[in-house]
C-alpha positions in Angstrom: 178.0 -184.6 181.4 176.6 -188.1 181.3 174.5 -189.2 184.2 175.8 -192.4 185.9 173.3 -194.6 187.7 173.8 -198.0 189.3 171.1 -200.6 189.1 170.7 -204.1 190.4 168.7 -206.9 188.9 167.2 -207.6 192.3 165.1 -206.3 194.1 164.5 -203.6 191.5 163.3 -206.1 188.8 164.5 -207.8 185.7 163.2 -205.2 183.3 163.9 -201.5 183.2 160.8 -199.8 181.8 161.8 -196.9 179.6 159.2 -194.2 178.5 159.6 -193.4 174.8 158.6 -190.2 173.0 159.4 -190.5 169.3 159.4 -186.7 168.6 162.4 -186.2 171.0 166.0 -186.2 170.0 168.0 -189.4 170.7 170.2 -189.7 173.8 172.7 -192.5 174.4 172.1 -195.3 176.9 175.2 -197.3 177.9 175.2 -200.3 180.2 178.6 -201.4 181.6 180.1 -203.6 184.2 183.6 -203.2 185.8 184.6 -200.7 183.2 183.5 -202.8 180.3 180.8 -201.6 177.9 178.2 -204.3 177.5 175.5 -202.4 175.5 174.9 -199.1 173.7 171.6 -197.8 172.4 170.1 -194.6 171.2 166.9 -193.7 173.1 164.2 -191.2 172.4 163.5 -190.7 176.0 160.3 -189.0 177.2 160.8 -185.9 179.4 159.6 -185.4 183.0 156.4 -183.5 182.0 155.8 -185.3 178.7 153.3 -188.1 178.0 155.2 -191.0 176.6 154.1 -192.6 173.3 154.6 -196.0 174.9 156.8 -198.0 177.3 159.7 -200.2 176.3 161.2 -202.9 178.6 164.9 -203.5 178.6 165.8 -207.0 179.8 168.7 -206.3 182.3 168.9 -210.1 182.9 170.6 -210.3 179.5 173.6 -208.5 181.0 174.1 -210.7 184.0 172.7 -210.8 187.6 175.4 -208.8 189.3 175.7 -205.0 189.6 175.7 -203.0 186.3 176.2 -199.3 185.6 173.6 -197.6 183.5 174.6 -194.3 181.8 172.2 -191.8 180.2 173.8 -188.9 178.4 172.4 -185.3 178.9 170.7 -183.3 181.6 167.3 -184.3 180.3 168.1 -187.9 181.3 168.4 -186.9 185.0 164.9 -185.5 185.0 163.5 -188.4 183.1 164.9 -190.9 185.5 161.9 -190.2 187.7 159.7 -191.9 185.0 161.9 -195.0 184.7 160.7 -197.9 186.7 161.6 -201.6 187.2 159.4 -204.7 187.0 159.8 -208.5 187.0 157.6 -208.7 183.8 157.4 -206.5 180.7 154.4 -204.2 180.3 151.5 -205.4 178.3 151.5 -204.2 174.7 148.4 -202.0 174.1 145.9 -203.0 171.4 145.7 -200.8 168.3 143.4 -200.5 165.3 145.9 -201.3 162.6 147.6 -204.4 164.2 147.1 -207.3 161.7 145.3 -210.4 162.9 147.5 -213.2 161.6 150.6 -211.6 160.0 153.8 -211.6 162.0 154.6 -208.2 163.6 157.0 -207.1 166.4 155.4 -206.7 169.8 156.4 -203.0 169.7 159.0 -200.9 168.0 160.4 -201.0 164.5 160.9 -204.1 162.3 162.3 -204.4 158.8 164.3 -207.2 157.1 163.7 -210.8 158.0 167.1 -212.4 159.1 168.6 -215.8 159.8 165.6 -217.9 158.9 166.0 -221.6 159.6 164.0 -224.7 160.5 165.0 -227.3 163.1 163.3 -229.9 165.2 159.7 -228.8 164.4 160.2 -225.0 164.8 160.6 -222.3 162.2 162.9 -219.5 163.5 162.3 -216.0 162.2 164.8 -213.3 163.2 164.3 -209.7 162.1 165.9 -206.3 162.0 164.6 -204.8 165.2 164.6 -201.4 167.1 162.9 -202.0 170.4 163.2 -198.4 171.4 161.2 -196.6 168.7 158.9 -197.2 165.7 161.6 -195.9 163.4 164.8 -197.4 162.1 167.8 -197.5 164.5 169.5 -199.7 167.2 169.5 -202.7 165.0 169.1 -206.0 166.9 167.9 -209.4 165.8 164.4 -209.8 167.2 163.2 -213.4 167.3 160.0 -215.3 166.9 159.3 -219.1 166.5 156.4 -221.0 164.9 155.5 -224.7 164.5 153.6 -224.0 161.3 154.7 -220.6 159.8 151.4 -218.9 160.7 151.2 -219.0 164.6 154.2 -217.0 165.9 155.5 -216.7 169.4 157.8 -213.8 170.4 161.1 -214.7 172.0 163.7 -212.5 173.7 166.1 -210.5 171.5 168.6 -212.9 170.0 171.4 -210.6 169.0 172.1 -207.2 170.7 173.9 -204.3 169.2 177.5 -204.3 170.5 180.9 -202.6 170.2 181.2 -203.6 166.5 178.0 -201.6 165.8 174.5 -202.3 164.7 173.5 -205.9 164.0 172.4 -205.9 160.3 170.8 -208.6 158.1 172.2 -212.0 157.6 171.4 -215.8 157.5 171.6 -219.0 159.6 172.7 -222.5 158.9 172.5 -225.8 160.9 176.0 -227.2 161.1 175.1 -230.9 161.5 178.7 -232.1 160.7 180.4 -229.7 163.1 182.5 -228.2 160.4 183.0 -225.0 162.5 183.9 -226.9 165.7 181.1 -225.5 167.8 179.3 -228.8 168.1 177.2 -231.1 166.0 173.9 -229.5 165.1 175.0 -226.0 166.2 173.1 -223.1 164.7 175.6 -220.7 163.1 174.3 -217.2 162.2 176.0 -214.6 160.0 175.3 -210.9 160.2 176.7 -207.6 159.1 178.2 -205.4 161.8 177.7 -201.7 161.0 179.9 -199.1 162.7 180.9 -195.8 161.0 183.7 -195.2 163.4 185.7 -198.3 162.3 188.0 -198.6 159.3 185.7 -201.1 157.7 182.2 -199.7 158.2 180.4 -203.0 157.3 181.9 -206.4 158.1 180.6 -209.9 158.3 180.5 -211.6 161.7 179.1 -214.8 163.1 177.5 -216.0 166.3 176.8 -219.6 167.5 173.9 -221.1 169.3 174.0 -224.5 171.1 170.3 -224.3 172.2 168.7 -224.3 168.8 168.8 -220.6 168.1 167.4 -219.3 171.4 170.6 -217.7 172.7 173.9 -216.9 170.9 177.5 -216.4 171.6 179.4 -214.1 169.3 182.6 -215.5 167.8 185.8 -214.2 169.4 187.4 -214.0 166.0 184.9 -211.6 164.5 184.8 -210.2 161.9 185.3 -213.2 159.7 185.1 -211.2 156.5 186.0 -207.6 155.6 185.6 -205.8 152.2 188.4 -205.0 149.8 189.0 -202.5 146.9 187.1 -199.7 148.6 183.7 -201.2 148.8 181.5 -199.3 151.3 178.2 -201.1 151.2 179.1 -204.7 152.0 176.4 -206.5 153.8 173.6 -209.1 154.2 175.6 -212.4 154.1 173.7 -215.4 152.8 175.4 -218.8 153.6 174.5 -222.2 152.3 176.0 -225.7 151.9 177.2 -226.7 148.4 177.1 -230.5 148.4 179.0 -231.2 145.1 182.2 -229.7 146.5 181.5 -230.2 150.3 181.9 -226.5 151.1 180.0 -223.6 152.5 179.3 -220.6 150.2 178.6 -217.1 151.3 177.1 -214.4 149.1 177.5 -210.8 150.2 175.9 -207.7 148.5 178.8 -205.4 147.5 177.5 -202.0 146.2 175.8 -202.9 142.9 176.9 -206.6 142.6 177.0 -209.8 144.6 180.2 -211.5 145.7 180.7 -215.2 146.3 183.0 -216.7 149.0 183.8 -220.3 150.0 184.8 -221.9 153.3 185.3 -225.3 154.8 184.8 -224.3 158.4 182.5 -221.2 158.3 185.3 -219.1 159.8 187.9 -218.6 157.0 186.5 -217.3 153.8 188.1 -217.2 150.3 186.8 -214.9 147.5 185.6 -216.8 144.4 183.7 -214.4 142.0 181.4 -211.5 141.5 178.2 -211.2 139.6 175.5 -208.7 138.8 177.1 -205.5 137.6 174.7 -203.9 135.1 172.0 -206.6 135.6 168.3 -205.7 136.2 167.2 -202.2 137.1 170.1 -199.8 137.2 171.9 -198.2 138.8 170.7 -199.7 142.1 172.2 -200.8 145.4 172.0 -204.6 145.7 170.8 -205.9 149.1 169.6 -209.0 150.9 170.7 -211.8 148.5 169.3 -215.3 148.5 170.4 -218.2 146.2 168.8 -221.6 145.8 167.7 -224.3 143.3 164.2 -224.8 141.9 162.8 -227.5 139.6 160.0 -227.1 137.1 157.1 -229.6 136.9 158.9 -231.0 133.8 162.0 -231.8 135.9 164.4 -228.9 134.8 166.5 -227.5 137.6 167.8 -224.0 137.7 169.6 -221.7 140.2 167.7 -218.6 141.3 169.4 -215.4 142.6 167.2 -213.1 144.7 168.3 -209.5 144.6 166.5 -206.9 146.7 166.9 -203.3 145.5 166.2 -199.9 147.0 165.3 -197.8 145.2 164.3 -199.5 142.0 160.7 -200.7 142.4 158.7 -200.4 139.2 156.3 -198.2 141.1 158.9 -196.4 143.3 160.9 -197.4 146.4 162.1 -200.8 147.3 161.3 -204.2 145.7 162.5 -207.7 145.0 163.8 -208.9 141.6 165.3 -212.2 140.7 167.5 -213.9 138.1 167.5 -217.5 136.8 170.6 -219.3 135.5 173.4 -221.8 136.3 176.0 -222.2 139.0 179.3 -224.2 138.8 180.4 -223.9 142.4 182.3 -220.7 141.8 180.2 -218.3 139.7 176.7 -217.7 138.6 175.6 -217.3 135.0 172.3 -215.6 134.2 170.2 -217.1 131.4 168.7 -213.7 130.4 170.2 -210.5 129.0 171.4 -207.9 131.5 168.5 -205.6 130.9 165.9 -208.3 131.7 164.0 -207.5 134.9 161.8 -210.1 136.7 159.9 -209.0 139.8 159.0 -211.5 142.4 156.0 -209.4 143.4 154.3 -206.5 141.5 153.1 -204.6 144.5 154.7 -201.7 146.5 155.1 -203.6 149.8 157.3 -206.6 149.2 161.0 -206.2 150.0 164.1 -207.8 151.7 162.7 -211.2 150.7 164.8 -214.1 152.0 164.3 -217.9 152.5 164.4 -220.4 155.3 167.3 -222.8 155.4 167.1 -226.5 156.3 163.7 -227.0 154.8 164.5 -229.8 152.4 163.0 -229.6 149.0 160.7 -226.7 150.0 161.9 -223.1 149.3 159.9 -220.8 151.7 160.4 -217.1 151.4 159.4 -214.3 153.8 159.2 -210.7 152.6 159.2 -207.5 154.6 155.7 -206.0 153.9 156.4 -202.3 153.5 158.4 -199.8 151.4 161.3 -197.5 152.3 159.4 -194.6 150.7 156.9 -194.5 153.6 157.7 -197.4 156.0 158.7 -195.1 158.9 155.5 -193.0 158.7 152.6 -195.5 158.2 149.8 -194.7 160.6 150.4 -197.5 163.2 151.2 -196.5 166.8 153.1 -199.0 168.9 154.8 -200.9 166.1 155.8 -200.5 162.5 155.9 -203.2 159.8 154.8 -206.7 159.3 156.0 -209.7 157.3 154.0 -210.9 154.3 152.6 -214.3 154.6 155.3 -216.9 154.0 155.3 -218.1 150.3 156.5 -221.3 148.8 158.5 -220.6 145.6 158.3 -222.6 142.4 159.7 -222.5 138.8 157.9 -222.5 135.5 158.8 -221.8 131.9 156.9 -219.5 129.6 157.9 -218.3 126.1 161.4 -219.7 126.5 162.0 -217.9 129.8 162.1 -219.3 133.3 160.0 -217.5 136.0 159.5 -217.9 139.7 156.1 -218.4 141.2 155.1 -217.6 144.8 152.1 -219.0 146.6 151.0 -219.0 150.3 152.3 -221.9 152.3 149.8 -224.8 152.7 150.0 -224.2 156.5 147.8 -221.1 156.0 144.8 -223.6 156.2 145.6 -223.8 160.0 144.0 -220.3 160.3 140.7 -221.2 158.7 137.6 -220.5 160.9 134.8 -221.5 158.5 133.9 -220.8 154.9 131.1 -220.6 152.4 131.0 -220.9 148.6 129.0 -219.0 146.0 128.8 -219.7 142.3 127.3 -218.4 139.1 127.9 -214.7 139.7 128.1 -212.6 136.6 128.4 -208.8 135.9 127.8 -206.9 132.8 128.4 -203.2 131.9 125.0 -202.1 133.2 124.6 -204.6 136.0 127.3 -205.0 138.7 126.8 -207.6 141.5 127.2 -206.8 145.2 128.1 -209.4 147.8 128.1 -209.0 151.5 131.2 -210.9 152.7 130.5 -210.7 156.4 127.9 -209.1 158.7 130.8 -208.3 161.0 134.5 -209.1 160.6 137.8 -208.3 162.4 139.4 -207.9 159.0 141.0 -211.3 158.3 139.8 -213.5 155.5 140.7 -215.3 152.3 138.9 -215.1 149.0 139.4 -217.9 146.5 138.0 -216.8 143.1 137.6 -218.5 139.7 136.9 -215.9 137.1 136.2 -215.7 133.3 137.5 -212.4 131.9 136.0 -210.8 128.8 138.3 -209.9 125.9 137.7 -206.2 126.2 137.4 -203.4 128.8 137.9 -203.6 132.5 136.4 -206.1 134.8 137.2 -206.9 138.4 136.4 -206.9 142.1 136.0 -204.0 144.4 136.4 -204.4 148.2 134.4 -201.8 150.1 133.3 -200.9 153.6 130.6 -198.6 155.2 133.1 -195.7 155.4 133.3 -195.6 151.6 136.9 -197.0 151.4 137.5 -198.9 148.2 140.2 -201.1 146.8 139.7 -201.8 143.1 141.3 -205.0 141.7 140.7 -205.5 138.0 141.8 -207.0 134.7 142.5 -204.5 132.0 142.1 -206.3 128.6 143.2 -203.3 126.5 146.5 -203.0 128.4 146.9 -206.7 129.2 147.5 -206.2 132.9 146.1 -206.9 136.4 145.7 -203.8 138.5 145.3 -203.0 142.2 144.2 -199.4 142.9 144.4 -198.2 146.5 144.0 -194.5 145.9 140.7 -194.5 147.8 141.5 -197.4 150.2 141.3 -195.4 153.4 144.1 -193.3 155.0 146.5 -192.5 152.3 147.8 -188.9 152.9 150.8 -189.9 155.0 152.5 -190.9 151.7 152.5 -187.4 150.3 155.7 -185.6 149.7 156.7 -182.6 147.6 159.2 -182.4 144.8 160.9 -179.2 143.5 163.0 -179.3 140.4 163.4 -183.1 140.8 164.6 -182.8 144.4 162.5 -184.4 147.1 161.2 -182.1 149.8 159.8 -183.7 152.9 158.5 -180.5 154.4 154.8 -180.9 153.7 153.9 -177.2 153.9 152.4 -176.5 150.5 153.5 -173.5 148.4 152.6 -172.7 144.8 156.1 -173.4 143.7 156.1 -177.1 144.7 154.8 -180.2 143.0 153.4 -182.9 145.1 153.3 -186.7 144.6 151.9 -189.4 146.9 154.1 -192.5 147.1 151.3 -194.5 148.7 148.1 -193.5 146.9 148.5 -195.2 143.6 147.7 -198.2 141.5 150.2 -201.1 140.9 149.9 -203.5 138.0 151.3 -206.8 136.7 151.6 -207.6 133.0 149.7 -210.7 132.0 147.4 -212.2 129.3 144.0 -211.5 130.9 141.4 -213.0 128.5 139.8 -216.2 129.7 139.8 -218.2 132.9 142.0 -217.3 135.9 142.2 -218.3 139.6 142.8 -215.8 142.3 143.7 -216.1 146.0 143.2 -212.9 147.9 144.4 -212.6 151.4 143.1 -209.7 153.5 144.4 -209.0 157.0 143.1 -205.6 158.2 146.0 -203.5 156.7 147.2 -205.7 153.8 146.1 -207.3 150.6 148.1 -210.1 148.9 146.8 -211.4 145.6 148.1 -214.6 143.9 146.9 -215.2 140.4 147.0 -218.6 138.6 148.9 -220.4 141.3 151.3 -217.5 142.0 152.5 -216.8 138.5 151.5 -213.1 139.1 151.6 -211.8 142.7 150.8 -208.4 144.2 151.3 -207.3 147.8 150.0 -203.9 149.0 149.3 -202.2 152.3 146.0 -200.5 153.0 144.7 -198.5 156.0 140.9 -198.4 155.8 138.6 -196.8 158.3 137.0 -200.2 159.0 137.5 -203.7 157.6 136.3 -204.3 154.0 133.2 -206.4 154.4 131.6 -206.1 151.0 132.5 -207.1 147.4 131.3 -205.7 144.1 131.8 -207.7 140.9 131.8 -205.4 137.8 132.6 -205.0 134.2 132.5 -202.1 131.8 132.4 -204.2 128.7 131.2 -207.8 128.1 130.3 -210.4 130.7 132.6 -211.0 133.6 131.7 -214.1 135.5 132.8 -215.4 138.9 132.3 -219.1 138.5 133.2 -219.8 142.1 133.9 -217.7 145.1 134.9 -219.3 148.4 134.9 -216.9 151.4 137.0 -218.1 154.4 137.4 -216.4 157.7 140.9 -216.5 159.1 142.1 -216.1 162.7 144.6 -217.3 165.3 
C-alpha cells in the first residue's frame, strides 16, 4: 500500500532532500495536489540502515507554494522517510576525482543527449536528457545550463519535468521572432518527444513555450502536436528549423530506420512531406537525434547536411554520429553519395547524439554527448555520469569529388587559457625517442597544438603518460594509412569488460571456461587518412577525455580515459624514419 505524506513548502523548506542508493530497486514517487497528479518519478531510495550514495534535492517550489501530497510506494518508503529532510538550499555537490575541469557535466545524476540548443540575447542555452535521481538512465527531464561563451556553464533549474504524457525525451528549440505560433514575439518554442508505454502512441511529439528566454516553460494544452502513423514504434527527437524560401517551419523526426519531414506555418499543425534514409549508411540501424543545416565550402559551394546518430553502428562498437551531404528542395532531401557510403563525424568511441544550436547566424555549432551506450552507465564516476564534448564549429570541404564535414573547437575555447609555452625542433628516430615534461603539476586540463612531419613508413606518434604508468598512444601508421588512438593501457579500463557466448551478450562477469570475453572500452580507434608529410594537431585533454582534431578538423577523434593521475608527460617516438615535431605549444586550461 502506498504511503501518503503531506508536506508544505514552508517552514519545512523549498527542497526535499532524498537519499539515493543506486543498487536498490526503484520505488515510485508521486506529487499531487487536490487529487491532480503533478509529478511522477522512479526513485532508488536508500533504506533506513543504508549509507546513501549521495543526496538529491527535489525542488518542491516548482509545484507551487500551497499544500502538496507526496506519495512513496512500498513499506520500505515508510522506514526511509526518517532519512528524508527539507532545506531552503540544495546540498553541496561533493568533489570527485573524475569530474572534468572545463567540460559541461550535470551537477549530479545522469545526463545523455543534448536537447533544445539555442542562442538568444548573449546566452547559449544547453538543455540535456537528465535523471536527477540516479547516475543511470531514467526519469527523463530536460536539465538546463547557460553560457555566455560556450565554455563557462552555469547550471539552472530543471526546465521540463516528466509528466502524465511520460518521459521528456530529446528535441530542439526555436526562437519565434515573428510570433507564428501566437505565443508572443520572440517566444522560445521547444519540441520534445513524450515517451509513455501505457498510451496508444508510445512516442509523440509535444511542444512547450517560454516567454522568459528559456528559463521556464509552459507545456502546450494541445499536446501532442504530432503522432506516428503506419505502425511506427520509434518516433522521436524532433528537429525544427525555419525554411526561408517557403516561409515555413520544418520538423524532422527519426522514425525507426529513416527520417521523416513535416511542415507547418504555426508550429502547432504539422503536415507530412517526405521520408528519407532507408538503407543509407550503416545498416540495419535505428536512426536517432537528427539535425539538418546548410554549410558552404571555402570555394562558395553550399550543401545541406543531414546528421544521423545511430545506436548501435559505431565503427568500433556502440553509438556514433554519421552524416550525409546533398540537396533539399523544401520537401525532400537527396543525398549526393551512394546508399552504402558512410561518413563519420568523429572516429572515436565517445561521440554521440550530436545536435546543433539554433539562432546562431552563419555559425553551425554542434554539441555531442561524450560517452557510448555500451558502457555509459558503468563508467567509474560517482556522483554524476557523462559530459558533453567541447562545442565544435562545423565546416564543409571537398576531397576527391566528395563533400565532407569538418569539426573544430569553437574559438571561444581561448577564454580558458591560463598560460602557455612553445617548443620547437623536436625529432625522434627509431632508436631515440624524445621525452617532454608537460607540467610539474597539473589538474589535468590542457591543450597541445602540434605541427608534425610524418615519415613515409612505420609508426610515429605521441604518447601521453603519468607516474602511475598509464599510457595513451596516439600515432600515425604509414603502412595502413591511418591515425590511431590506443587507450588499452590508459588507466582504469576493466569496467568495459563483458562476456559473449555463442554471439549472445552476457553481462554476468563471473568468468567460466565456456565464455569468451571482450572489452568495449579497452581498445584502439582509428581514422583513415593520408599520413605522410606535414599535419597539424590540436589535442584537448580534460582529466577524463581526449579530443584530437587533425588538419583543422578534417579528422576528429573523441575518447574517454580514466587514468590514475593526470597525464603530465609526453613521449615523441618513431619506429622507422625521422618523426619531427616542428612546433609544440602547451597551454594550461581552466575555468
